[in-house]
C-alpha positions as CSV (number, residue, x, y, z in Angstrom):
1,M,97.0,86.1,91.0
2,Q,98.9,83.8,93.2
3,L,102.5,85.0,93.6
4,T,105.0,82.3,93.1
5,T,108.1,82.0,95.6
6,S,110.5,83.5,92.9
7,Q,108.1,86.3,92.4
8,Y,108.2,86.9,96.2
9,D,111.8,86.7,96.4
10,L,111.9,89.3,93.5
11,L,109.6,91.7,95.4
12,E,111.4,91.5,98.5
13,R,114.9,91.9,96.9
14,A,113.4,94.9,95.1
15,I,112.2,96.5,98.5
16,V,115.6,95.9,100.3
17,D,117.5,97.0,97.2
18,G,115.4,100.0,96.1
19,S,115.1,98.6,92.6
20,R,112.3,98.9,90.0
21,I,109.7,96.3,89.2
22,T,107.0,96.2,86.7
23,I,103.5,95.3,87.8
24,M,100.5,94.6,85.3
25,R,97.0,95.4,86.6
26,R,93.8,95.2,84.5
27,G,95.8,95.9,81.3
28,T,97.9,98.6,82.8
29,E,101.7,98.6,83.3
30,Y,103.2,100.2,86.4
31,V,106.9,100.7,86.8
32,V,107.5,101.2,90.4
33,I,109.9,101.1,93.1
34,P,108.2,99.1,96.0
35,E,108.9,100.4,99.7
36,R,107.3,97.8,101.8
37,L,104.3,95.2,102.0
38,R,101.5,95.5,104.3
39,L,98.7,93.4,105.4
40,D,95.2,95.1,105.6
41,G,91.9,92.9,106.3
42,G,93.8,89.8,105.0
43,R,95.2,91.3,101.8
44,E,98.8,92.2,101.1
45,I,99.4,95.6,99.7
46,V,102.5,96.6,97.9
47,I,103.6,100.2,99.2
48,A,105.3,101.7,96.0
49,R,106.6,105.0,94.6
50,H,106.6,106.0,90.8
51,P,110.3,106.4,89.9
52,S,109.8,109.8,88.2
53,T,107.0,111.8,90.0
54,G,107.4,110.0,93.3
55,H,103.8,109.6,93.7
56,R,102.9,106.9,96.1
57,L,100.9,103.9,94.9
58,E,99.1,101.2,96.7
59,L,98.9,97.9,94.8
60,I,97.0,95.0,96.1
61,L,98.8,91.8,95.4
62,D,95.6,89.7,94.4
63,E,94.6,92.2,91.8
64,I,97.9,91.9,90.1
65,D,98.2,90.2,86.8
66,A,102.0,89.8,86.5
67,L,105.0,91.0,88.2
68,E,108.5,91.2,86.7
69,G,111.9,92.7,87.5
70,V,113.3,95.6,85.5
71,R,117.0,95.1,84.3
């Protein structure tokens, strides 16, 4: 999936504010708190934490099916 500019804005705002987003990937919904973006081998990766357990997740942007903010 190619993110739109509004989705990038949402992701960047969530990183700055520490707010939650939902990411759909391969039929699984992840509710996470994104911490940063990094580039690895030409692929953008979201470094995030699970809000309840604190576990670290790395989600590759081009593998994401959908991205939305949590209200």
